[in-house]
C-alpha positions in Angstrom: -0.1 0.0 0.0 2.8 2.4 0.9 5.1 3.1 -2.0 8.1 4.9 -0.7 11.3 5.3 -2.8 13.5 7.7 -0.7 16.4 9.9 -1.9 19.6 8.1 -1.0 20.0 10.4 2.0 16.9 9.2 3.6 18.0 5.5 3.2 20.0 6.3 6.4 17.5 5.6 9.1 18.5 8.2 11.6 18.5 11.0 9.0 15.0 9.8 7.8 13.8 9.9 11.5 15.2 13.2 12.4 14.8 15.2 9.3 11.0 16.0 9.6 11.4 17.2 13.2 14.4 19.4 12.4 13.6 20.8 8.9 10.2 20.0 7.7 8.3 23.1 7.2 4.5 22.6 7.8 1.9 24.4 9.9 -1.7 23.8 10.3 -4.1 26.2 11.9 -6.3 24.7 14.5 -9.4 26.8 15.1 -10.4 25.8 18.6 -8.7 24.5 21.7 -10.9 22.6 24.2 -10.1 21.7 27.8 -11.8 18.3 28.6 -12.1 17.1 32.1 -11.2 13.5 32.7 -12.6 10.7 34.8 -10.3 11.6 37.7 -10.7 15.2 37.7 -7.7 16.1 35.6 -7.9 17.4 32.2 -6.4 17.1 28.5 -6.3 19.9 26.0 -7.5 18.9 22.5 -7.0 21.0 19.3 -9.8 21.1 16.8 -10.0 21.9 13.1 -13.9 22.0 13.2 -15.5 23.0 9.9 -19.0 21.2 10.2 -17.9 18.0 8.5 -19.7 14.8 9.1 -16.4 12.8 9.5 -14.0 13.1 12.4 -10.1 12.1 12.5 -8.7 11.8 16.0 -4.9 11.9 16.1 -2.7 10.7 19.0 1.1 11.8 19.2 4.1 10.1 20.5 6.1 10.3 23.7 6.5 14.0 24.7 4.8 15.1 21.4 1.8 17.4 21.1 -0.5 18.7 18.5 2.3 20.6 17.1 4.3 17.6 16.2 5.0 17.7 12.5 3.5 14.3 11.7 0.3 15.3 13.5 0.0 18.7 11.7 0.6 17.1 8.4 -2.1 14.6 8.8 -4.5 17.2 10.3 -3.9 19.4 7.2 -4.2 16.6 4.7 -7.5 15.1 6.0 -9.0 18.6 6.8 -8.3 19.6 3.1 -10.5 16.6 2.2 -13.4 17.5 4.3 -12.7 15.9 7.7 -12.9 17.6 11.2 -9.9 16.9 13.3 -9.2 16.5 16.9 -5.5 16.4 17.8 -5.1 15.3 21.4 -2.4 16.6 23.8 -1.8 14.0 26.6 -1.8 15.3 30.0 0.9 17.8 30.8 1.9 18.0 27.0 0.4 21.7 26.9 2.7 22.7 29.8 0.3 21.6 32.8 -2.1 19.1 34.5 -3.5 18.8 37.9 -2.2 15.5 39.0 1.3 14.3 40.1 1.1 11.7 37.3 0.6 12.5 33.5 0.2 9.7 30.9 1.6 6.3 29.9 1.9 4.2 26.8 -1.1 2.1 27.5 -3.3 4.9 28.8 -6.6 4.5 26.8 -9.0 6.2 29.2 -8.5 9.7 27.8 -8.8 8.5 24.2 -12.0 6.6 25.0 -13.5 9.7 26.6 -12.8 11.9 23.4 -14.0 9.3 21.1 -17.2 8.7 22.9 -17.9 12.3 24.0 -16.6 14.4 21.1 -17.3 12.0 18.3 -20.8 10.9 19.1 -22.5 13.3 16.5 -20.3 12.3 13.7 -21.3 9.8 11.0 -17.6 8.4 10.9 -14.7 8.4 13.1 -11.1 7.3 12.3 -8.5 7.2 15.1 -4.7 7.2 14.4 -1.6 7.2 16.5 2.2 7.5 16.0 4.9 5.8 17.9 3.6 5.6 21.6 0.2 7.0 20.3 0.1 4.2 17.9 0.2 1.7 20.8 -2.5 3.5 22.6 -4.7 3.5 19.6 -4.1 -0.3 19.1 -4.6 -0.9 22.9 -7.9 0.9 22.7 -9.1 -0.9 19.5 -8.3 -4.3 20.8 -9.8 -4.1 24.4 -12.8 -1.5 24.3 -16.4 -1.8 23.1 -16.0 0.5 20.1 -18.9 2.8 19.1 -20.7 2.1 15.8 -19.3 5.1 14.0 -15.6 4.2 14.4 -14.9 2.8 11.0 -11.3 2.2 11.2 -7.8 2.8 12.8 -4.2 3.2 12.1 -0.9 3.3 13.9 2.6 4.3 12.5 5.7 2.8 14.3 3.8 1.7 17.4 6.0 0.1 20.0 3.6 -2.8 20.4 6.2 -4.7 22.4 7.4 -2.3 24.9 10.3 -4.7 26.2 11.5 -5.1 22.8 11.3 -1.5 21.9 12.9 -0.4 25.2 15.8 -2.7 24.7 16.4 -1.2 21.3 16.2 2.5 22.5 18.8 1.6 25.1 21.3 0.3 22.6 24.4 2.6 22.0 23.3 3.7 18.5 20.1 5.3 20.1 21.7 7.2 22.9 20.7 10.5 21.4 17.0 9.5 21.3 17.1 8.1 24.8 18.8 11.3 26.2 16.4 13.6 24.4 13.3 11.8 25.8 14.8 11.3 29.2 15.7 15.1 29.4 12.2 16.2 28.6 10.6 13.7 31.0 13.0 14.8 34.0 12.2 18.4 33.4 8.5 17.9 33.6 8.9 15.9 37.0 11.2 18.7 38.4 8.6 21.3 37.6 5.8 19.2 39.2 8.0 18.8 42.2 9.0 22.4 42.5 5.5 23.8 42.1 3.7 21.4 44.4 5.1 20.9 47.9 2.3 18.5 48.7 3.7 16.1 46.1 7.1 15.9 47.7 6.2 12.7 49.4 4.8 11.2 46.3 7.6 12.1 43.7 11.0 10.7 44.4 12.9 13.4 42.6 16.2 12.2 43.3 15.7 8.7 41.9 14.1 10.4 38.9 17.0 12.7 38.3 19.5 9.8 38.7 17.7 7.7 36.0 20.1 6.7 33.3 17.6 5.5 30.8 13.8 5.3 30.0 13.5 2.0 32.1 15.0 3.5 35.2 12.6 6.6 34.8 9.6 4.2 34.5 10.7 2.3 37.5 10.9 5.6 39.5 7.8 7.2 38.2 5.5 5.7 35.6 5.2 2.4 37.3 4.7 3.9 40.7 1.8 6.3 39.9 -0.1 3.9 37.7 -0.2 0.8 39.9 2.3 -1.3 38.0 4.9 -3.6 39.7 7.8 -1.6 38.3 8.8 -0.9 34.7 8.9 -4.3 33.4 5.4 -5.1 34.6 4.3 -1.8 33.0 5.9 -2.8 29.7 4.3 -6.2 29.6 0.7 -5.0 30.4 0.6 -2.0 28.2 2.0 -3.6 25.0 -0.7 -3.8 22.4 0.8 -6.7 20.4 -1.3 -9.1 22.6 -4.4 -7.2 21.6 -4.0 -7.2 17.9 -5.9 -10.3 17.3 -8.9 -9.0 19.0 -9.3 -5.7 16.9 -12.7 -5.6 15.4 -12.5 -2.9 12.7 -10.0 -2.4 9.7 -6.7 -1.2 11.0 -3.5 -0.2 9.2 -0.1 -0.9 11.1 2.9 0.6 9.3 6.4 0.0 10.8 9.4 0.3 8.6 12.0 -2.4 8.9 14.6 0.4 9.4 12.9 1.8 12.4 15.7 2.6 14.8 13.4 2.3 17.8 11.6 -0.9 17.1 13.1 -4.2 18.3 12.1 -7.5 16.5 9.2 -8.0 18.7 7.6 -4.9 17.5 6.8 -6.4 14.1 3.4 -8.2 14.6 3.6 -10.6 11.5 2.0 -13.6 13.2 -0.6 -11.6 15.1 -1.7 -9.7 11.9 -2.2 -12.9 9.9 -4.6 -14.2 12.6 -7.0 -11.2 12.1 -8.4 -10.4 8.8 -9.1 -6.8 9.9 -5.4 -6.1 10.2 -3.3 -4.7 7.2 0.4 -4.7 8.5 3.2 -3.4 6.3 6.9 -3.3 7.0 8.6 -1.5 4.2 12.4 -1.5 3.8 12.8 2.2 4.5 10.9 4.9 6.5 12.8 5.3 9.9 10.7 6.2 12.9 7.6 8.0 11.9 9.7 9.5 9.0 9.1 8.7 5.5 11.0 11.9 4.8 11.0 13.8 1.6 12.6 17.2 0.4 9.1 18.0 -0.6 7.6 19.4 2.7 4.0 18.3 1.8 2.5 16.0 1.4 4.6 13.0 2.4 3.9 9.5 1.1 2.9 8.8 4.9 -0.3 11.0 4.7 -1.2 9.8 1.4 -0.9 6.2 2.2 -2.9 6.5 5.5 -5.6 8.6 3.6 -5.8 5.9 0.8 -6.3 3.2 3.4 -9.3 5.2 4.8 -10.6 5.6 1.4 -10.4 1.9 0.7 -12.1 1.1 4.0 -15.0 3.5 3.1 -15.5 1.8 -0.3 -15.6 -1.9 1.2 
């Protein structure tokens, strides 16, 4: 389905991965921001492109991304130009604040479920899609929840559907830059929470967080603690969506390039996809991590391929 023939430069997986973030020029104008109260009296901010269409695309970003992430803006722009309304989620804390000492994790489907059911109920058709960590959230939601009748399909790009495999790969020496970038942003957020809320000092082990040398140590000190997991490895095992792919009841497109530098062998659900006729899984030779880069800023093959999948579903 995806036909990606990259320039020779983008055959280098790290260049393909980093190029859009650093150099892609794309901007979409969201016309409304809405603050949505969550089940536990926290909130998430969602950004809309609301033009009175009957179809809605809901987009979920990756770790420490936001509605401003280039891949989110690109898909919002591409679909909105084709008569879709858009909701781009910002996970808790990803617009600068939230009300709880915890934020989000890679299997936290409750906030997505809330948005789908409350904000999508008046649309004739809903599509949900996620990228990287957001892709895992989408697959987890699709494979574990009772879906509304107007949700017609989903997609996930580079989902770390086996968190242990992905974590092992991110911790490899070649991925030191990615690990450091994620870890720095996560630590800064925790420090801000700690500094601004004295009542959380007995909840947040800031020294253990500051001393974390990799993502797993951070998850051991913070994520696993606040979300009731028995440490990082228990968290990784329970939130991994690979185990839920066989149960997804709607057409779903999973796209993970073979050269994705953050995906371990376990993140390629060949066997699981073959067991579920609703799954279209592709693993092209090139693409990097949510990359599919091009010197042409817009559109990328990625947006076109996702849109073509949705069109195909609508014709079935």
